[in-house]
C-alpha positions as CSV (number, residue, x, y, z in Angstrom):
1,X,195.8,17.1,109.3
2,X,196.7,16.5,113.0
3,X,194.2,18.4,115.2
4,X,196.0,17.0,118.2
5,X,198.6,19.7,117.6
6,X,196.0,22.5,117.7
7,X,196.4,23.2,121.5
8,X,200.2,23.5,121.1
9,X,199.7,25.8,118.1
10,X,197.3,28.0,120.1
11,X,199.7,28.1,123.1
12,X,202.5,29.2,120.8
13,X,200.3,31.9,119.3
14,X,199.4,33.1,122.7
15,X,203.0,33.4,123.7
16,X,203.8,35.2,120.5
17,X,201.0,37.7,121.2
18,X,202.4,38.3,124.7
19,X,205.9,38.8,123.3
20,X,204.6,41.3,120.7
21,X,202.9,43.3,123.4
22,X,206.2,43.5,125.4
23,X,208.2,44.3,122.3
24,X,205.7,47.1,121.4
25,X,206.4,48.7,124.8
26,X,210.2,48.5,124.2
27,X,209.8,50.0,120.8
28,X,207.6,52.8,122.1
29,X,210.1,53.6,124.9
30,X,212.8,53.8,122.3
31,X,210.7,55.9,120.0
32,X,210.0,58.3,122.9
33,X,213.7,58.6,123.5
34,X,214.4,59.3,119.8
35,X,211.7,62.0,119.7
36,X,213.1,63.6,122.9
37,X,216.6,63.6,121.4
38,X,215.2,65.3,118.3
39,X,213.8,68.1,120.4
40,X,210.2,66.9,119.9
41,X,210.4,66.4,116.2
42,X,208.9,63.1,115.0
43,X,210.9,60.8,112.8
44,X,209.8,61.2,109.2
45,X,208.0,58.2,107.8
46,X,210.3,55.8,105.9
47,X,213.5,56.7,107.7
48,X,215.8,53.7,107.1
49,X,217.9,54.2,110.2
50,X,214.8,54.1,112.4
51,X,213.4,51.0,110.6
52,X,216.8,49.3,111.1
53,X,216.7,50.3,114.8
54,X,213.3,48.7,115.3
55,X,214.3,45.6,113.4
56,X,217.5,45.3,115.5
57,X,215.4,45.6,118.7
58,X,213.1,42.9,117.6
59,X,215.9,40.6,116.6
60,X,217.8,41.3,119.8
61,X,214.7,40.5,121.8
62,X,214.1,37.1,120.4
63,X,217.7,36.0,119.8
64,X,218.7,37.2,123.3
65,X,216.0,35.5,125.2
66,X,216.2,32.3,123.1
67,X,219.9,31.9,123.6
68,X,219.9,32.9,127.2
69,X,217.6,30.2,128.5
70,X,215.3,29.3,125.7
71,X,212.3,31.4,126.8
72,X,211.0,34.8,125.9
73,X,208.7,36.4,128.5
74,X,205.7,35.1,126.6
75,X,207.1,31.6,126.4
76,X,207.8,31.7,130.1
77,X,204.2,32.7,130.8
78,X,202.8,30.0,128.6
79,X,205.4,27.4,129.9
80,X,207.2,26.9,126.7
81,X,210.9,26.5,126.0
82,X,212.8,26.3,122.7
83,X,215.8,24.0,122.6
84,X,218.0,22.7,119.9
85,X,217.9,19.1,119.0
86,X,221.4,18.7,120.6
87,X,220.3,20.3,123.8
88,X,222.0,23.7,123.6
89,X,220.6,26.8,121.8
90,X,223.5,29.0,120.9
91,X,223.0,32.5,119.4
92,X,223.9,31.4,115.9
93,X,221.1,28.8,115.9
94,X,218.8,31.4,117.4
95,X,219.6,33.7,114.4
96,X,218.8,30.9,112.0
97,X,215.6,30.2,113.8
98,X,214.5,33.9,113.7
99,X,215.3,34.2,110.0
100,X,213.5,30.9,109.2
101,X,210.5,32.0,111.3
102,X,210.2,35.3,109.4
103,X,210.6,33.6,106.0
104,X,208.2,30.7,106.6
105,X,205.5,32.6,108.5
106,X,205.3,35.6,106.2
107,X,202.9,33.8,103.9
108,X,199.9,33.8,106.2
109,X,201.5,31.9,109.0
110,X,202.2,28.9,106.9
111,X,205.3,27.9,108.9
112,X,203.2,27.6,112.1
113,X,200.3,25.9,110.4
114,X,202.9,23.2,109.4
115,X,202.5,22.0,112.9
116,X,199.1,20.6,112.1
117,X,200.5,18.5,109.3
118,X,203.8,17.3,110.7
119,X,204.0,14.1,112.7
120,X,206.1,15.5,115.5
121,X,204.1,18.8,115.8
122,X,207.2,21.0,114.9
123,X,206.7,24.2,113.0
124,X,208.6,24.6,109.7
125,X,211.1,27.1,111.2
126,X,211.8,24.6,114.0
127,X,212.6,22.0,111.4
128,X,214.8,24.3,109.4
129,X,216.7,25.5,112.4
130,X,217.1,22.2,114.2
131,X,215.0,23.3,117.2
132,X,212.0,22.1,119.0
133,X,209.5,23.9,121.4
134,X,208.8,21.8,124.5
135,X,206.6,22.3,127.6
136,X,208.7,24.0,130.3
137,X,208.7,22.5,133.8
138,X,208.6,24.4,137.0
139,X,207.5,28.0,137.6
């Protein structure tokens, strides 16, 4: 186990928490708009269209920010940037990264914990998507 990767893991978790707070605000604003459009009626639990809407917002958030500069607001705050190994992060690779992140982190964050075992400190979804998270320079 590489405990030298622990600070990088904690930094990435902090950025993710920040992003989840921002994304929660976006979903709440959308939910408010949906309730208003339904004349004050709440969306019944389990509505597939609403679940798809929230999932699409989350996907658009991460894919959009990753492919438009490599940083979500949380990553910008914690001075992190995701790049592909060839230097450009196109939307297709961002989609692969998101799917890989969901699949590998669903079992108790195993994909991120992989950072502690790998020689280069890359998470499993980084490895699968051909990306790497680096420290961002500047502001």
